N, C-alpha and C positions, 0 to 999 in steps of 0.2 A: 504493500500498499505507500509505505513513504516513499520505495525509492523509484515509484512510476510518476508520484505527484511529483520527486525532485527533477525528473527527465521532464515532465512539461515544463515547469518552475525556467529551466536552462538545461536544453537537449546538446549545449555543446560543451558541457560542463564534463567530470568524469563522474562515472556512475558511484556512489555513497551507498556504502551498510549502516544504515542506523541500530542502536540498541537501546533497549529505552527497559531502567530497570522500575520496582517497584518503588509506591510511595512517593514524596519527590525524586523525579525521575531522573535518570542520568544519562544522555543520549550524547555518545561519541561517535562523530561522524568521519569515518576512514575510507581512502579509496581502496576497490575491492583489490586485494592484492599484494597491499603495503604492508608494512611490518607490523603484528600485532592487529592485523584485521579480523583475523579469524580466534582472535581470544576469545574467552565465554567472557571474561568480564568487561563491565561498560567502560572504564576507568582504561586510561594510559600505565602501561606498565608501572612508570613511573610515581604515578601516582595512587596506584594499588600500594607501592613499596613504603609510601612515604605513610599511609594509612594503618596501614599491616591488612590490607585486601579486607576494611571495613572493622577490624579488633581496633583501632585505637580511633577512630573516625572522630571521636569528641575531641579530643585534647590536640589534632592535626588539623584537617578538613573544615571541621566544623568552625573553625574560630572567623573565617572569610563567607564560609556557606549559609551560617544562620544568620548573620547582619546582610548577607544580598535577599535573602525569602524574607526577612522583615522589610525590605526597601521594599521589594516588589507588593507584599501585601499595602502597604502605607500608600504606596504610589501606583501599582495599577500597571506599570510600566517593564519593559526590559529592562535587566540591570547587566552592563559591561566592564566587569572587576578586575582585580588585580588580586591574586589569593594570598595567602598568607605565606609563600614560598616562591612569588614572583610570575606566575605561571597566568595567562589569561585568563580568565571563565565568564560562563554565561549564564542569567539567572531569567526566566522569564516565566512568568503569571499565568496561568488556568484559570479563567474568570468565566463565569455563566449566570447574568443575570445578578452583577453584582454581588456573586456568593463566591468566595474564591476558596477553589476547588486543590488549588497543590501549586510546585515548582517543578519547569524541567529546567534541568543544568545540561550544560554544553561547554565546548571549549577546551580546556586541559591543553593549550597550546602558548607556544612563545612566538610573539612580534619580530622579532629580533633572534639571530645565531645565538645558540649557548655558548657560553663564555668560564673560563675560569673562575673571572669575578662572581659572575653570574652562582655558578655552583657553591662560589666561598659564601654567598645569601644565603643560599639554602640551608649550607651545614648550619649556620650560624640561628637561624630560624627554626632549626630543628635540634637545636642541643639540648640534651637531655631526654631524648625519643630513643631510649635504650633497644627497642624492636627494627631499629632501624642499622643497616649492612652498608653503610654510606661508600662504599667501594663499588658495591653493586649499583646501589643508588647512582653515582656520576657518571654510571655507564648508561642505564637509565636516562639519567639527565641529557645527556646528547643524543638519545634518539625522539627526544618530545619532537613533535610536530612544528615547523615554523610556519607562520603563513601572515600577510601583509591583513592592514584593514580594510580591504575592500573582501578577503574572506571572512573574516570576522562579522562586517555586517551583511552577509549573504548568510551565512551560519544564523544572526537572529533573526533573517527576514524568515529563513527555513524553522526555526523553532516558533516563532509567532503565529505560522501554519499549524504547526504540529497544538499548536494550545489551541485555536481555533477550532481545529477536527475535533481535540478530546472534549471541550465545551459542549460542543453542539449534541457530540454522540452522547456524554451526559446528560444535557438534556431529553434527547429523544428516550433516554433510558428511565428518565426519572418520570415523562408522560406515559410510557409504559407502564412501571411500575405503579401509579399511580390509578389508573386502568386497572391493571390486572387485580390489585388490591379493592376495589372498588368492587370491580366482577364479583370477587372471592365472599365480599359480604353480601350481594346480594344473592350469590348461591347458596349460601351460608343459611339467610335468612329464609328460601325459597324453601330448602330442605325440613327444617326446623316447622314452617307451615303445612310442608307437607304431610308431614309426620303426626302433627296433631290433628290435622284432618281426618288421617286414617283411624287414628287412634279414638275418635269422639267417633267414629263411625257414622256419623254424618256427611255421606258423602255426596251428594246432588247428584249433579251431571256426569256420566262418567266419562264420554269426549274429553270434557274441559277438564277433568280429573287428569286422562291419562296425558294430555296436553302439558298443564301445570306438570305432571311428574317430569315428562320431557324439556320443560325452560328449569328443572331442579338438577337437571343430569342424568336420570335415568330413564333405559330403552323401554322398560315395562315394569307392572306394577308391580309389586313385592304380594307374593304369595304367603309367607310363614313370619311369624315372630319368635323373636329370643327375646327373653327377659334375662338380662343379668344385673346380680347381686353383688356389690362390694362389701366386703366385711375386711378388720383390721387382721392384720397377719399376729399378733397377740404379741408385736415386737416390747421391747424395752421403751424405744423410741416414741411410739404409738404417743401421740399428743391429746393430754388430759383436756385444756381448753375445747367447749365445744366450738370457736370461729377455726382454731385451727384444723380439728376435722373436719370442717364444713369444707374448709379450702381445699384440705386432701381428697375428697370426694370428688369436688369440684374437678381436682386435677386431675383425675384418676377418668371421670366424665371425658372430660376434654380428650384425653388422650385416646380414649375409646371411640367418639366421634368421630375425630379425627383419621383415624385407620379405615374407619367404615365409610369415610369419603371418595377414600384409595379404591374401593372396591365398585365394580356397577352394580347397579339394580340394588342398592341398599343403604340405608340411612339410619342413623339412631336418634333418639331424643330421651332426654334426663325426664324421667317422671318425678322423681322423688329424691333428695340427698342418698345415695348410696343405690338407686336401681333406675338402669338404662331399659328401655325398649326396643330393639334391633327391628326395623322390614327389610324383610330380602327376598331374591327367588333364586333361583340358578335353574339353569339348561343344565339339565343330566340326562344319559341314555334310561337309566330306569331309576325304579325306589331305591335300591340299593347304592347304583352310583352316589345319587341325590342326599344320602344320608352319611358316605364318604367326604361328600364336599362339606356338608352342613359339621360335621365333625372338627373337619379342620379348620373349616374357619370360627368357631369355637374355640378350638385350642389358641390360634390366634391371638383373638381378642382375651383370654384368661394369660396367655404368657405377657402381652402389651400391661396389663392391669397391674401383673406382679413385676414387673421389670422396668417399669419407668413411673408407677404408684406408687409401689410397693403396698399392692391391695391384692388379698388372697378376693376370689369370683367364683362365683356357681353359676353356672346358665342352665335356664327352662328353654326347651324349644316345641313349638305349638305343631299341630298337623297341618297339612296343607290344607290351602281355601283358595277357590279360584276367582271368587267376588270379593273383592273390596269392602266393601260394607261388612263383609264376615271377619275383618282382621280385629274387629275390636272383641270377639269372641276368640280367637285365635293370641291374643293376648292374655286371656286370663285363662288358655288351656297353658301356655307356655309357664304362668305362676305355678298353675297345680304342678307342672309336672315339675319344677321345682320341690314343691312341701311334699310329694312323694315320693320323692327319691332322694339319697343319699350321695349318687356321683356328681362330680363337678361340672359334667355335661348331661344332663337328664332329656330323654325325650315323652312328649306325650303316649306316645301308643304302647310307651315300654311299660311291663308292670313291675311295679316299687318293692311291693311286700305282700306276703299271701293273703294279707287282710284288708288291703287298700288298693283300688286301680284308679288310673287319672282320670276315669270318666264319672267313678262314683264322686269322686271329690268334687270333680266339676258339676256333679248335680247336686253338690250341699252347699255349692257358692250361693 
């Protein structure tokens, strides 16, 4: 991307390779094939040795880079300055809608050939930096690129182009993020409203209900209900204050609702603290295959409640109901399944004990 823009700006100049770091970006422009052009670091070898490949940044390069960043923020303008060891550096602010996003750094060049006197100044500036091998640093100093002022001006212009591109990209991402956040909020509200409608049994026009379900992200209406009850694991860390306990139950409920939103044709709502009603449907080859899918789904819900919220849970599963107005009855079946068995996942049609069957329990509700 950057190389193509450079060629458009000035096709007669040699092709440049640009490398951009993270946070406050360091951009080093070097002709392809030049010494050091294929190094991973965005800095020249000389600068890498000065700051110890980033380990001693605060005590070396930051002495000049931090003030340059401050000036960029205050003025909103590019800064061309001499660093603490005499190299010419460039700092360009990235600003969008008056919001300061960061700083692009480049340069790390000399505007005059390196000299023995120049390196002596470098040595004096870096006195006390024990991590530096000055013999190796001197060799690297004589490899620092030398450019004239016109090249510095061109580098500033290119960095300002980068800054505008980044600012525009950031604005587009912000707009997309705000739209997605609004869409997610609307979807969550639609799913809660759909779940509440199904649980109420007041279905109304089924065509309108199916349209609403598609708007809520479901391809088909649910035909089965799970009831999930959350309990504490009896741990010593279990909160004793009602507010804290309520917050932990809410956290577990939100984790389960988020998981259900990742599955097709599934939605969940909290009926009361510690109890969730989950509406779902599955495309299965036969009843046995559907039971396997339901068992896997229930196991994932139990694992989520345990791993992310520290809650122990049990799940009751209703029989299948083809009509949406019957789902309120399915909710009752799932509750009965929970009370009729002792397993972590109980199905309504299973026998719970020789003395009590779910159907009999449902008749007594």
